C-alpha positions in Angstrom: 21.7 -25.4 14.6 19.7 -24.7 17.8 19.8 -21.0 17.0 18.6 -21.6 13.5 15.8 -23.9 14.7 14.7 -21.2 17.2 14.8 -18.5 14.5 12.6 -20.7 12.3 10.1 -21.3 15.1 9.9 -17.6 15.7 9.4 -16.8 12.1 6.6 -19.4 11.8 5.0 -18.1 14.9 5.0 -14.6 13.4 3.5 -15.9 10.3 0.8 -17.8 12.3 0.0 -14.6 14.2 -0.3 -12.6 11.0 -2.6 -15.2 9.4 -4.9 -15.0 12.5 -5.4 -11.2 12.0 -5.7 -10.7 8.3 -9.1 -9.8 6.8 -8.6 -11.4 3.4 -6.9 -14.7 3.8 -6.5 -15.4 0.1 -4.1 -12.5 -0.2 -1.7 -14.0 2.3 -1.7 -17.7 1.1 1.8 -19.0 0.4 3.6 -22.2 1.0 4.3 -21.4 4.7 0.6 -20.6 5.2 -0.4 -23.9 3.6 1.9 -25.7 6.0 0.5 -23.9 9.0 -3.1 -24.7 7.9 -2.1 -28.3 7.3 -0.8 -28.4 10.9 -4.1 -26.8 12.1 -6.0 -29.6 10.4 -3.8 -32.2 12.0 -2.2 -33.3 8.8 1.3 -32.1 9.9 3.0 -31.7 13.3 4.7 -28.5 14.4 8.0 -30.2 13.8 7.0 -31.1 10.2 6.2 -27.4 9.6 9.4 -26.2 11.1 11.4 -28.8 9.1 9.8 -27.9 5.8 10.4 -24.2 6.3 13.9 -24.8 7.4 14.7 -26.9 4.4 13.2 -24.3 2.1 15.5 -21.8 3.7 18.8 -23.7 3.7 18.5 -26.4 1.0 18.1 -24.1 -2.0 19.2 -26.5 -4.8 16.5 -29.0 -3.9 13.8 -26.8 -2.6 14.2 -24.1 -5.3 12.6 -26.4 -7.9 9.7 -27.2 -5.5 9.3 -23.6 -4.7 9.3 -22.5 -8.3 6.9 -25.2 -9.2 4.5 -24.1 -6.4 4.8 -20.5 -7.4 4.0 -21.3 -11.0 1.0 -23.4 -10.0 -0.3 -20.5 -7.9 0.2 -18.0 -10.7 -1.6 -20.4 -13.1 -4.5 -20.7 -10.6 -4.7 -16.9 -10.2 -4.7 -15.2 -13.6 -5.3 -11.8 -12.1 -2.0 -12.1 -10.2 -0.3 -13.1 -13.4 -1.8 -10.0 -15.2 -0.6 -7.8 -12.3 2.9 -9.3 -12.5 3.1 -8.7 -16.3 1.9 -5.1 -15.9 4.6 -4.5 -13.3 7.3 -6.0 -15.5 6.1 -3.8 -18.4 6.1 -0.7 -16.1 9.6 -1.4 -14.9 11.2 -2.6 -18.1 9.3 -0.4 -20.6 10.4 -1.4 -24.1 13.6 -3.0 -22.9 14.1 -6.6 -23.7 14.0 -9.1 -20.8 17.2 -10.8 -20.0 18.1 -13.8 -17.7 
């Protein structure tokens, strides 16, 4: 548990460093980024951020639905990303029918 917590803190710190050096922030916005910025604004503590990321990593049945919901919201808010995703699917799949 202590090792996992340390690993999460390390990953979040790496993400924080990456966010501080990117030129176009909107290209790097994801759930972890949103959490980090919420901490920067004082809305969350470092422990809140660590716990959220940890739960997303280990509590898949519960967090998967939240993550998918968040992903779908982001896709809906960024139609160009959706178009790029569809082009990539078409490039990879060609005329094959999509399957679950």
